[in-house]
C-alpha positions as CSV (number, residue, x, y, z in Angstrom):
1,M,0.0,0.0,0.0
2,N,1.3,3.4,-0.9
3,Y,0.8,5.6,2.2
4,G,1.7,8.8,0.3
5,S,-1.3,8.5,-2.0
6,T,-3.5,7.6,1.0
7,A,-2.4,10.6,2.9
8,L,-3.0,12.8,-0.2
9,L,-6.5,11.4,-0.6
10,L,-7.3,12.1,3.0
11,I,-6.0,15.6,2.8
12,T,-8.0,16.3,-0.4
13,L,-11.2,14.9,1.2
14,A,-10.6,17.1,4.3
15,V,-10.2,20.2,2.1
16,A,-13.4,19.3,0.2
17,V,-15.3,18.9,3.5
18,L,-13.8,22.2,4.8
19,F,-14.8,24.0,1.7
20,A,-18.4,22.6,1.9
21,T,-18.5,23.6,5.6
22,V,-17.5,27.2,4.8
23,A,-20.1,27.4,2.0
24,A,-22.7,26.1,4.4
25,A,-21.8,28.6,7.1
26,I,-22.0,31.4,4.6
27,A,-25.4,30.2,3.4
28,F,-26.6,30.1,7.0
29,G,-25.4,33.6,7.7
30,L,-27.0,35.0,4.5
31,A,-30.3,33.3,5.3
32,R,-30.3,34.7,8.8
33,W,-29.4,38.2,7.4
34,E,-32.3,37.8,5.1
35,G,-34.5,37.3,8.1
36,A,-35.2,33.6,7.8
37,A,-35.9,31.6,11.0
38,I,-33.2,29.3,12.4
39,P,-34.7,26.1,11.1
40,T,-35.1,27.5,7.6
41,A,-31.5,28.8,7.7
42,L,-30.3,25.4,8.9
43,S,-32.2,23.7,6.0
44,R,-30.6,26.0,3.5
45,S,-27.2,25.4,5.1
46,G,-27.6,21.7,4.9
47,V,-28.6,21.8,1.2
48,T,-25.6,24.0,0.5
49,F,-23.3,21.7,2.3
50,A,-24.6,18.7,0.4
51,A,-24.4,20.5,-3.0
52,A,-20.9,21.9,-2.4
53,L,-19.5,18.5,-1.3
54,T,-21.2,16.8,-4.2
55,L,-19.6,19.2,-6.7
56,C,-16.2,19.0,-5.0
57,L,-16.2,15.2,-5.1
58,A,-17.5,15.1,-8.7
59,G,-14.7,17.5,-9.8
60,L,-12.1,15.4,-8.0
61,T,-13.5,12.2,-9.6
62,F,-13.3,13.9,-13.0
63,L,-9.7,15.1,-12.4
64,S,-8.5,11.6,-11.3
65,R,-9.5,10.0,-14.5
């Protein structure tokens, strides 16, 4: 097993999750600034997290081929 590529994979996944978390936090803040209730803002934040992580992983899959 090549531990260098495993470490690179884990770091890349961590960066993707971090990017998605930042996007979700920004979406939460914008929803609250707009005047949305906390459950609505959390829902928008969750959708944004899922969409951003999906796009990151799709892009990484495309680049690895």
